[in-house]
C-alpha positions, 0 to 999 in steps of 0.5 A: 816327898820332902821339899828341903834336902836338909829335912830329916824324916822322923822314923823308928821304933820310938813310942811317942804317945800311943800303944799302937805304933800305927797311931804314932806313925800317923802322928809323925806323918801329920807333923811332917805335913804340918812342917811342909804347910808351914814352909808353904805358908812362908813362901806364900807370905814372901810372894804376897809381900813382893807383889805388894811392892811390884806387879810382877815377882821373879823367881829370883826375888822370891828365893832371895827375899829376907823378911825384916824383923817385923815381918819375921815376927809376924811369921813367927806368930803365925807359926806359933798359932799353927803349932798350938792349934795342931797340938791342941788335942794333945795339950788338952789330954795332957792338961786333963791328966794332971796339968803337969805334962804341958806340951807347949812352953 
């Protein structure tokens, strides 16, 4: 179940990496779960930052929280590390091929 109504599920006959379509579907599922984990991590970060300011956090405060530039940069760094860790096995396989098929910029 997707948490956001604007999220678009990945599906279809497009081959991503494997000859077995079930492996590709599993990969799609893992990426969808990773996206949800990233959203939960940002929500947790919001609550922790608000708790650092107050002893009690309201739902409205959590929903309306906007990170400042420094906080957003920290979130972006965490997300980048998460994606790199998630895709590390694929990056290693691509590097082993010839070093020209990098997945990450």
